[in-house]
C-alpha positions as CSV (number, residue, x, y, z in Angstrom):
1,X,46.9,236.0,17.7
2,X,46.3,233.4,20.4
3,X,42.7,233.9,21.6
4,X,42.0,230.4,22.8
5,X,42.6,228.7,26.1
6,X,43.7,225.2,27.0
7,X,41.6,223.0,29.1
8,X,44.0,223.2,32.0
9,X,43.9,227.0,32.0
10,X,40.1,226.9,32.2
11,X,39.9,224.4,35.1
12,X,42.8,225.2,37.4
13,X,41.8,227.2,40.4
14,X,43.8,230.3,41.5
15,X,44.5,231.0,45.1
16,X,42.0,233.9,45.0
17,X,39.3,231.6,43.9
18,X,40.1,229.2,46.7
19,X,40.2,232.0,49.2
20,X,36.8,233.4,48.0
21,X,35.3,229.9,48.6
22,X,36.8,229.9,52.1
23,X,35.5,233.4,52.8
24,X,32.0,232.3,51.7
25,X,32.3,229.4,54.0
26,X,33.4,231.5,57.0
27,X,30.6,234.0,56.5
28,X,28.0,231.2,56.1
29,X,29.2,229.6,59.3
30,X,28.9,232.9,61.2
31,X,25.4,233.5,59.8
32,X,24.4,229.9,60.7
33,X,25.6,230.4,64.3
34,X,23.8,233.7,64.9
35,X,20.5,232.9,63.2
36,X,20.1,229.6,64.9
37,X,21.0,230.8,68.4
38,X,18.6,233.7,67.8
39,X,15.7,231.4,67.2
40,X,16.7,229.1,70.0
41,X,17.0,231.8,72.6
42,X,13.6,233.4,71.5
43,X,11.8,230.0,71.6
44,X,13.5,228.7,74.8
45,X,12.7,231.9,76.6
46,X,9.0,231.5,75.6
47,X,8.7,227.7,76.3
48,X,10.5,224.9,78.1
49,X,9.3,222.2,75.7
50,X,12.5,220.6,74.4
51,X,10.9,219.2,71.3
52,X,9.5,222.6,70.3
53,X,12.9,224.2,70.9
54,X,14.7,221.5,68.9
55,X,12.3,221.7,65.9
56,X,12.5,225.5,65.8
57,X,16.3,225.4,65.9
58,X,16.5,222.7,63.3
59,X,14.0,224.4,60.9
60,X,16.0,227.7,61.2
61,X,19.3,225.9,60.6
62,X,17.9,224.3,57.3
63,X,16.3,227.5,56.2
64,X,19.5,229.5,56.9
65,X,21.7,227.0,55.1
66,X,19.6,226.8,51.9
67,X,19.0,230.6,51.9
68,X,22.8,231.3,52.2
69,X,23.5,228.7,49.4
70,X,20.9,230.1,47.0
71,X,22.1,233.6,47.7
72,X,25.7,232.7,47.0
73,X,24.8,230.8,43.9
74,X,22.8,233.8,42.5
75,X,25.5,236.3,43.4
76,X,28.4,234.4,42.0
77,X,26.5,233.4,38.9
78,X,25.9,237.1,38.2
79,X,29.6,237.9,38.7
80,X,30.6,235.1,36.4
81,X,28.2,236.2,33.7
82,X,29.5,239.8,33.9
83,X,33.2,238.6,33.7
84,X,32.4,236.5,30.7
85,X,30.7,239.4,29.0
86,X,33.8,241.5,29.6
87,X,36.0,238.9,28.1
88,X,33.9,238.6,25.0
89,X,33.8,242.3,24.6
90,X,37.7,242.4,24.7
91,X,37.8,239.5,22.3
92,X,35.8,241.5,19.8
93,X,37.9,244.7,20.4
94,X,41.0,242.8,19.5
95,X,39.5,242.0,16.2
96,X,38.0,245.4,15.4
97,X,40.3,247.9,17.3
98,X,43.6,246.2,17.8
99,X,45.5,249.5,17.8
100,X,43.3,250.8,20.6
101,X,44.0,247.8,22.7
102,X,47.7,248.1,22.0
103,X,47.7,251.7,23.1
104,X,45.7,250.8,26.3
105,X,48.5,248.3,27.2
106,X,51.1,250.8,26.4
107,X,49.5,253.5,28.6
108,X,49.3,251.0,31.5
109,X,53.1,250.4,31.4
110,X,53.8,254.1,31.0
111,X,51.9,254.8,34.2
112,X,54.3,252.4,35.9
113,X,57.2,254.6,34.8
114,X,58.3,252.8,31.6
115,X,59.3,255.0,28.7
116,X,56.9,255.4,25.8
117,X,59.0,253.4,23.4
118,X,59.7,250.6,25.8
119,X,56.1,250.4,26.8
120,X,55.1,250.1,23.2
121,X,57.6,247.3,22.7
122,X,56.3,245.5,25.7
123,X,52.7,245.9,24.6
124,X,53.4,244.6,21.1
125,X,55.2,241.6,22.5
126,X,52.4,240.7,25.0
127,X,49.7,241.2,22.4
128,X,51.5,239.0,20.0
129,X,51.8,236.2,22.6
130,X,48.8,236.4,24.8
131,X,46.5,239.2,23.5
132,X,43.2,238.4,25.3
133,X,44.8,237.4,28.6
134,X,46.9,240.6,28.5
135,X,44.1,243.1,27.9
136,X,41.7,241.4,30.4
137,X,44.4,241.4,33.1
138,X,45.5,245.0,32.5
139,X,42.1,246.6,31.9
140,X,40.0,244.6,34.4
141,X,42.5,243.0,36.8
142,X,41.1,239.6,35.8
143,X,42.8,236.3,35.1
144,X,41.6,234.8,31.8
145,X,39.6,231.6,32.2
146,X,39.4,231.8,36.0
147,X,35.8,232.5,37.2
148,X,34.3,231.9,40.6
149,X,32.3,228.7,40.5
150,X,28.7,229.4,41.8
151,X,28.3,225.8,42.8
152,X,31.4,225.8,44.9
153,X,30.3,229.0,46.6
154,X,26.8,227.6,47.2
155,X,28.0,224.3,48.6
156,X,30.5,226.1,50.8
157,X,27.8,228.3,52.2
158,X,25.4,225.4,52.6
159,X,27.9,223.2,54.5
160,X,29.3,226.0,56.6
161,X,26.0,227.5,57.6
162,X,24.8,224.0,58.7
163,X,28.0,223.3,60.6
164,X,27.9,226.7,62.3
165,X,24.2,226.3,63.3
166,X,24.9,222.9,64.9
167,X,26.9,224.4,67.7
168,X,24.1,226.2,69.5
169,X,21.5,223.6,68.4
170,X,23.3,220.7,70.1
171,X,24.2,222.8,73.2
172,X,20.6,224.0,73.7
173,X,18.9,220.7,73.0
174,X,21.2,218.1,74.4
175,X,22.9,219.7,77.4
176,X,21.4,218.9,80.8
177,X,18.5,221.2,81.6
178,X,20.4,223.3,84.2
179,X,23.3,223.7,81.8
180,X,21.4,224.6,78.7
181,X,21.8,228.4,78.8
182,X,25.5,228.6,79.9
183,X,26.4,225.7,77.5
184,X,24.8,227.5,74.6
185,X,26.4,230.8,75.5
186,X,29.8,229.2,75.7
187,X,29.3,227.2,72.5
188,X,28.2,230.3,70.6
189,X,31.0,232.5,72.0
190,X,33.7,229.9,71.0
191,X,32.2,229.4,67.6
192,X,31.9,233.1,66.7
193,X,35.4,233.7,68.0
194,X,36.7,231.0,65.7
195,X,34.9,232.5,62.7
196,X,36.2,236.0,63.6
197,X,39.7,234.6,63.7
198,X,39.4,232.9,60.4
199,X,37.9,235.9,58.7
200,X,40.7,238.1,60.0
201,X,43.3,235.6,58.8
202,X,41.8,235.2,55.3
203,X,41.2,239.0,55.0
204,X,44.6,239.9,56.5
205,X,42.9,241.9,59.2
206,X,43.4,242.5,62.9
207,X,42.7,239.1,64.6
208,X,42.1,240.5,68.1
209,X,39.6,243.1,66.8
210,X,37.8,240.6,64.6
211,X,37.4,238.1,67.5
212,X,36.2,240.6,70.0
213,X,33.8,242.1,67.5
214,X,32.3,238.7,66.7
215,X,31.9,237.7,70.3
216,X,30.2,241.0,71.2
217,X,27.8,240.7,68.3
218,X,27.1,237.1,69.4
219,X,26.3,238.2,73.0
220,X,24.1,241.1,71.8
221,X,22.3,238.7,69.4
222,X,21.6,236.3,72.2
223,X,20.4,239.0,74.6
224,X,18.1,240.6,72.1
225,X,16.4,237.3,71.1
226,X,16.1,236.2,74.7
227,X,14.3,239.4,75.5
228,X,12.0,239.0,72.5
229,X,11.2,235.5,73.7
230,X,10.3,236.7,77.2
231,X,7.6,239.0,75.7
232,X,5.5,236.0,74.7
């Protein structure tokens, strides 16, 4: 039975893996935008000192970026470890309970409407050619050898959160004094609208709903943090 994988099978990324990295990037960007503008609005409402506002925004941008990156790394590492454990379990079952695995594949095809005899023939053929890949795919909907890379997810979140946070940071600290507030509001609205659009496209959702939702969340976030800043 063929239980090993070639080097190319291990390293080649699937479309799902690429999309997962993109989704992590979009979510990281959205978090970067909202957390940084939240701090900027709170601080700017409490003080007019430009250096203080800039340092507060920059510190939050870095904290958010590294927090997102470490969270993604831990999450994806756990997922990867779990998937590897499942594969190893199935590898052992193929050695100790091959008939059980055979019948599991047969039942899968029978649920698709294939006759019992034909399903058994398909199961025997698949388990002769690619036993481990077959059972992993059928029982867990996983593609053998393709695991999310925690470093890819971490760097995607690190970069995207930083890139997202730059929009409000630059608008608030480098726009002329009388344009600071409207420039930041516009920058944030455009940025969250873009992340809403991208998340809808990647998730095959309703673009209009996602964009409106993100913009509303952004506006509410700015309002709340501005109000908090005025209290001090």
